[in-house]
C-alpha positions in Angstrom: 61.3 134.6 111.9 63.3 136.1 114.6 65.4 138.1 112.1 62.2 139.4 110.4 60.8 140.3 113.9 64.0 142.2 114.8 63.9 144.1 111.5 60.3 145.2 112.1 61.2 146.4 115.6 64.3 148.2 114.4 62.4 150.0 111.6 59.7 151.0 114.1 62.1 152.6 116.5 64.0 154.2 113.7 60.8 155.9 112.4 59.7 156.8 115.9 63.1 158.4 116.9 63.1 160.4 113.7 59.6 161.8 114.6 60.6 162.6 118.2 63.7 164.4 117.1 61.6 167.3 115.8 60.3 168.0 119.3 56.7 167.7 120.0 54.0 167.7 122.7 52.1 164.8 124.1 49.4 164.7 121.5 51.7 164.9 118.4 53.9 162.2 119.9 50.9 159.9 120.4 49.6 160.7 116.9 53.0 159.7 115.4 53.3 156.6 117.6 49.9 155.2 116.4 50.6 156.1 112.8 53.9 154.3 112.8 52.3 151.3 114.5 49.8 151.1 111.7 52.3 151.7 108.8 55.3 149.6 110.1 53.6 146.9 112.1 50.5 144.8 111.5 48.2 146.7 113.9 44.8 147.4 112.6 43.0 148.7 115.7 44.8 150.7 118.4 43.8 153.1 121.1 45.5 155.1 123.8 43.3 155.8 126.9 44.7 158.2 129.5 43.5 158.8 133.1 41.4 161.9 133.7 42.2 163.4 137.1 38.7 164.9 137.6 36.9 161.6 137.8 39.9 159.1 138.0 38.5 157.3 135.0 40.0 156.4 131.7 39.1 158.3 128.4 40.2 157.4 124.9 42.7 160.1 123.9 43.5 158.8 120.4 42.6 155.7 118.3 43.3 154.2 114.8 41.0 151.7 113.1 38.2 152.4 115.6 36.1 155.5 115.5 36.1 157.4 118.9 32.7 156.0 119.8 33.8 152.4 119.0 37.0 152.8 120.9 35.1 154.2 123.9 32.8 151.2 123.7 35.7 148.8 123.7 37.2 150.5 126.7 33.9 150.5 128.6 33.7 146.7 128.0 37.0 146.3 129.9 36.8 146.2 133.7 39.7 148.6 134.3 39.7 148.1 138.0 40.1 144.4 137.5 42.8 145.1 135.0 45.0 147.0 137.4 44.1 144.7 140.3 45.3 141.7 138.3 48.1 143.5 136.6 50.2 145.3 139.2 53.5 146.8 138.2 52.3 147.5 134.7 51.9 143.9 133.6 50.4 143.4 130.1 47.3 141.2 129.5 45.3 139.4 126.9 41.6 140.0 126.2 40.2 136.7 125.0 37.3 136.1 122.6 35.8 133.4 124.9 32.7 135.0 126.6 33.4 133.1 129.9 36.9 134.5 130.2 37.0 138.0 129.0 40.3 139.0 130.7 43.5 137.1 131.4 46.3 138.9 133.3 49.6 137.4 132.1 52.6 136.7 134.3 55.9 136.3 132.5 55.8 132.5 132.7 52.2 132.0 131.4 52.1 130.4 128.0 50.7 132.5 125.3 47.2 131.6 124.1 46.5 130.8 120.5 46.3 133.9 118.3 42.8 133.1 117.1 41.6 133.2 120.7 43.0 136.6 121.4 40.6 139.6 120.8 42.9 142.4 122.2 46.2 143.0 123.7 46.6 145.6 126.5 49.4 147.1 128.6 48.9 149.6 131.5 50.7 152.9 131.1 52.3 153.9 134.4 53.8 152.3 137.5 52.1 150.3 140.3 48.4 150.5 140.9 48.0 154.1 140.1 47.4 154.0 136.3 48.2 156.7 133.9 46.4 155.0 131.1 46.1 152.0 128.8 47.6 151.0 125.4 45.3 148.7 123.5 45.9 146.9 120.1 44.4 144.0 118.2 47.9 142.8 117.2 51.4 144.1 116.4 53.0 141.4 114.2 51.7 138.9 111.7 50.2 135.4 112.2 53.6 133.7 112.0 54.7 135.5 115.3 53.5 134.2 118.7 51.1 136.6 120.5 53.6 136.6 123.4 56.0 138.6 121.2 53.2 141.1 120.5 52.4 141.5 124.2 56.1 141.9 125.2 56.6 144.6 122.6 53.3 146.3 123.5 54.5 146.5 127.1 57.7 148.2 125.9 55.7 150.8 124.0 53.4 151.4 127.0 56.5 152.0 129.2 57.8 154.5 126.6 54.4 156.3 126.5 54.4 156.5 130.3 57.9 158.0 130.4 56.9 160.5 127.8 53.7 161.4 129.6 55.5 162.1 132.9 58.3 164.0 131.1 55.8 166.1 129.2 53.9 167.0 132.4 57.2 168.0 134.1 58.4 170.0 131.1 55.1 171.9 130.7 55.1 172.8 134.4 58.7 173.9 134.3 58.2 175.9 131.1 55.2 177.6 132.6 57.3 178.8 135.6 60.8 179.2 134.0 60.7 179.5 130.2 64.5 179.7 129.9 66.6 177.1 131.6 69.7 177.5 129.6 72.0 177.8 132.6 72.5 181.6 132.3 70.9 183.7 135.0 67.1 183.5 134.5 65.6 186.8 133.5 62.2 187.8 134.9 59.7 185.7 132.9 56.9 187.6 131.2 53.8 187.7 133.3 51.8 185.6 130.9 54.2 182.6 131.4 52.4 181.9 134.6 48.9 182.1 133.1 48.7 178.4 132.3 50.3 177.2 135.5 48.3 175.5 138.1 46.4 172.3 138.9 42.8 173.5 139.2 40.2 171.7 137.1 39.5 174.9 135.1 43.1 175.5 134.0 43.7 171.8 133.3 40.7 171.7 131.1 41.9 174.7 129.2 45.4 173.2 128.8 44.0 170.0 127.6 42.0 171.8 124.9 45.0 173.8 123.8 47.0 170.6 123.5 44.3 168.9 121.4 43.9 171.8 119.0 47.6 172.9 118.7 48.7 170.2 116.2 45.8 170.9 113.8 45.3 173.7 111.3 41.9 174.9 112.7 41.4 178.5 113.7 41.1 179.0 117.4 38.9 181.5 119.3 40.4 182.4 122.8 37.7 183.7 125.1 38.3 185.3 128.5 38.6 188.5 130.5 41.5 190.8 130.4 44.7 189.5 132.0 43.8 185.7 131.8 46.7 184.9 129.5 45.3 184.8 125.9 48.6 185.8 124.5 50.3 183.0 126.3 47.7 180.5 125.0 48.3 181.7 121.4 52.1 181.2 121.9 51.4 177.7 123.3 49.3 176.8 120.3 52.1 178.0 117.9 54.9 176.3 119.7 53.0 173.0 119.7 51.9 173.1 116.1 53.6 172.1 112.8 54.1 175.9 112.2 56.7 176.3 114.9 59.3 177.0 112.2 57.2 180.0 111.0 56.5 183.4 112.5 54.1 184.1 115.4 52.8 187.6 114.7 50.8 189.3 117.4 48.4 192.2 116.5 46.2 194.1 118.8 43.2 195.4 116.9 42.5 197.9 119.7 46.0 199.5 119.3 45.5 201.0 115.8 43.3 203.8 114.6 40.6 202.7 112.3 42.2 204.4 109.2 45.5 202.6 109.8 44.4 199.2 111.0 43.7 197.9 107.4 47.3 198.8 106.3 48.7 197.2 109.5 46.9 194.0 108.9 46.8 193.6 105.2 49.6 195.9 104.1 49.5 198.7 101.6 50.9 199.8 98.3 52.9 203.0 97.8 50.7 206.1 98.0 47.6 204.1 99.2 48.0 205.2 102.8 48.9 208.9 103.5 50.9 208.2 106.6 53.0 205.5 104.9 55.8 206.7 102.6 56.5 203.4 100.9 55.0 199.9 100.6 54.1 198.1 103.9 53.9 194.4 104.5 51.0 193.7 106.8 50.9 191.4 109.8 48.9 188.7 107.9 51.5 188.6 105.1 54.3 188.4 107.6 52.7 185.4 109.2 52.6 183.4 106.0 53.1 179.7 106.9 53.0 180.7 110.5 50.4 181.9 113.1 48.8 185.3 113.8 47.3 186.1 117.1 44.6 188.9 116.6 43.7 190.3 120.0 40.4 192.2 120.4 39.0 190.7 117.2 35.6 192.1 118.1 36.9 195.6 117.2 37.4 194.9 113.5 35.2 196.9 111.3 32.7 195.1 109.0 34.8 195.8 105.8 37.9 194.4 107.5 35.9 191.4 108.7 35.0 190.7 105.0 38.7 190.8 104.0 39.6 188.5 106.9 36.9 186.1 105.9 38.3 186.0 102.3 41.7 185.1 103.8 40.3 182.2 105.8 38.2 180.9 102.9 40.6 181.4 100.0 44.0 181.7 101.6 44.8 185.0 99.9 44.7 188.7 100.8 44.8 192.0 99.0 46.9 195.0 100.2 45.4 198.4 100.6 45.5 200.0 97.2 46.6 196.7 95.6 45.1 195.2 92.4 46.0 191.5 92.7 45.7 189.0 95.6 48.7 187.6 97.4 48.9 184.1 98.9 48.8 184.0 102.7 48.7 180.6 104.3 48.1 181.7 107.9 46.6 180.1 111.0 44.4 182.6 112.8 44.2 182.6 116.5 41.7 185.3 117.7 41.3 186.7 121.2 38.0 188.2 122.4 37.0 189.6 125.8 33.3 189.9 125.1 30.6 187.5 124.0 31.2 187.5 120.3 27.8 185.8 119.6 26.0 188.8 121.1 28.0 191.0 118.8 26.7 189.0 115.9 23.1 189.4 117.2 23.7 193.2 117.4 25.0 193.2 113.7 28.4 194.4 114.8 30.2 191.2 113.7 29.7 189.1 110.6 27.9 185.8 111.3 29.9 183.9 108.7 33.2 185.1 110.1 32.1 184.2 113.6 31.5 180.6 112.6 34.8 180.4 110.8 36.7 181.6 113.9 34.6 179.6 116.3 35.7 176.3 115.0 37.5 175.6 118.3 36.7 178.0 121.1 38.8 177.8 124.3 37.6 179.6 127.4 40.5 180.7 129.6 39.3 180.9 133.2 39.3 184.0 135.3 41.3 183.9 138.5 38.2 183.7 140.6 37.3 180.5 138.7 40.6 178.8 139.7 41.0 180.0 143.4 43.0 176.9 144.3 45.8 178.1 142.0 46.3 181.4 143.6 48.7 180.2 146.4 50.9 178.7 143.7 50.9 181.8 141.6 51.6 183.9 144.7 54.7 181.9 145.5 56.1 182.3 142.0 55.4 186.0 141.8 56.9 186.6 145.3 60.1 184.7 144.1 60.3 187.0 141.1 59.9 190.1 143.2 62.5 188.8 145.6 65.0 188.5 142.8 64.0 191.8 141.1 63.6 194.1 144.1 65.5 192.3 146.8 62.4 192.2 149.1 61.2 188.8 150.4 57.6 189.5 151.2 55.7 187.0 153.5 51.9 186.8 153.5 50.2 185.9 156.7 47.4 183.2 156.5 44.8 186.0 156.9 46.3 187.9 154.0 46.4 184.8 151.9 42.8 184.0 152.6 41.8 187.5 151.7 43.6 187.3 148.3 41.9 184.0 147.5 38.5 185.5 148.3 39.1 188.7 146.2 37.2 188.9 142.9 40.3 189.9 140.7 38.7 191.9 137.9 42.2 192.3 136.3 43.0 188.6 136.9 46.7 187.6 136.8 47.9 191.0 135.6 46.2 192.7 138.6 47.6 190.1 141.0 51.2 190.8 139.8 50.8 194.5 139.9 49.3 194.4 143.4 52.3 192.4 144.7 54.7 194.8 143.0 53.0 197.8 144.5 53.0 196.3 148.0 56.7 195.4 147.6 57.5 199.0 146.8 55.3 200.7 149.4 55.0 198.4 152.3 57.0 199.2 155.4 57.4 195.6 156.6 58.1 192.5 154.6 55.4 190.7 156.6 52.1 191.6 155.0 49.0 191.1 157.1 45.3 191.9 156.4 45.3 195.5 157.5 48.2 196.4 155.2 46.7 194.4 152.4 43.2 195.9 152.5 44.4 199.4 151.5 45.7 198.1 148.2 42.6 196.2 147.1 39.9 197.8 145.0 36.3 197.6 146.3 33.9 195.3 144.5 32.1 197.2 141.8 28.3 197.6 142.3 25.9 196.1 139.7 24.3 198.7 137.6 20.5 199.1 137.4 18.9 196.8 134.8 16.0 197.1 132.4 13.2 194.6 131.6 15.6 192.5 129.5 18.0 192.1 132.4 20.9 194.4 131.3 21.7 198.1 131.8 20.6 200.6 129.2 22.6 203.4 127.9 21.0 206.7 127.0 21.1 205.9 123.3 19.6 202.5 123.9 16.7 204.1 125.9 16.1 206.5 122.9 16.1 203.5 120.5 13.7 201.6 122.7 11.2 204.4 122.7 11.4 204.7 118.9 10.8 201.0 118.5 7.8 201.1 120.8 6.4 204.1 119.0 6.7 202.5 115.6 5.1 199.3 116.8 2.2 201.2 118.3 1.7 203.2 115.1 1.4 200.0 113.1 -0.8 198.1 115.5 2.3 196.0 116.6 2.7 194.5 113.1 6.5 193.9 113.1 7.0 193.9 109.3 5.3 197.3 109.0 7.2 198.8 111.9 10.5 197.5 110.6 9.8 199.1 107.2 9.0 202.4 109.0 12.3 202.3 110.9 14.4 201.1 107.9 15.2 197.8 109.6 14.9 194.2 108.5 12.4 191.9 110.2 15.2 190.1 112.0 16.7 193.3 113.3 13.4 194.5 114.8 12.8 191.0 116.2 16.2 191.3 118.0 15.3 194.7 119.4 11.9 193.4 120.7 13.8 190.7 122.5 16.6 193.0 123.7 14.2 195.6 125.3 11.8 193.1 126.8 8.9 193.8 124.5 8.0 190.2 123.5 5.2 189.9 126.1 3.6 193.1 124.9 4.0 192.1 121.2 2.4 188.7 121.9 -0.5 190.3 123.8 -1.1 192.7 120.9 -1.5 189.8 118.4 -4.8 188.9 120.0 -6.3 192.4 119.5 -8.9 192.9 116.8 -7.7 195.0 113.8 -8.6 198.6 113.9 -10.0 198.5 110.4 -12.7 196.2 109.0 -11.5 193.4 106.6 -13.0 193.8 103.1 -14.5 190.8 101.3 -12.2 189.0 98.9 -14.0 190.3 95.8 -13.9 193.9 97.1 -10.1 193.6 97.7 -9.4 192.0 94.4 -12.1 193.1 91.9 -12.5 191.0 88.8 -10.9 192.5 85.6 -13.3 194.1 83.1 
């Protein structure tokens, strides 16, 4: 029995070490750990619950054999405070089937209960009374093995998970600050490398979402203002995915003229594009079996949106001037600064493409949404400036307070540019509030708004007058006004809502018609 038990453990660690050797983040590691527990051992129900810093509770991160709701219900049935009170120093425990004794904390000398009496095995992840999480399983080995062996091995696995969890946190924080630790002099890291650094709730939630979606194949829609680090997030997704061996191609849809963007994205055949002498391989084709980050996706024209939709649906593309499709197995990560749903409502973005890209949206917080991270970011940026420019700037408490209260329309990019400008122009290395104020832009004033709550351009005001005139001509019958203007019923309904005309339209529905209704036989005379 002991020999068979040792072989099972050896095979488990051999499979796990082979998986870890590829290099992976926390979620991929936990995924592989649970899969190997099911395939190599006799476990049928397993769950990993990790602590959430926001509410200091435990949430199920991954499970096998239980659906997420069932695993959460099992976790809720355990009194976790009692677990960690009774099980200090990471001691494992049994959960018994007996209703009167739902939980037994197990010292090393306690005899193991009968296997039929054991409902669950558990082991705290972490050290002492500050838990990092829980590892739960119904069993690890067969009926011929004592439950005590299951529990001891589960405690080893929980310790391994705890070490990996701490190491992963340290490595992510180090990578966010110093992406290259090879021993050679560190070059100045790209500005975006600091975008995901910090411990505020907003940035931690964004990081957690990126960690969850990275191992999958799902398209990701990165939402956020300019300068929040969408390019860094796209790189993070690629590096923590199974496509890390492939290319990460970045394309800015705003950087190309309309007549050349199709060739840049999809490629072109010889003679198809006047400015290209020979064939061109587009960015999407270069990213085959890799990842493409498409920045400013909202600027794609409707024809190019249709071609991108075909790529997402069928996994193939067609070059400009080409006659046959080419395979392109690409993961698309899109970046957008605006509300893409409003672009759909304005018929500037295809609704079907929006839903394909919006499988997993991730909002990257603006700097004013993570004020508590600003001092940390300032420290890192000042260290970079000290190395680059040889000036050790020091911010007074008043200056630091002012920077934390500033609205930062350009976010992290604006913060870095501001400090570099101060380092070049300031007379003294001690920066106080008077010296700082001259470099900060005033808060922009809010423009005047219309009835719908947003500012109107001159063209929108003309359109509003045309819509009102058409509605009045047709006694506020929307279908007739839409036909008059060459719009669909949905399009005119959107404009009525946009320009604050719903109340007037509703009021007009109660008006008597301007022409008398004819009797039924007069409207439809009988045939002769």
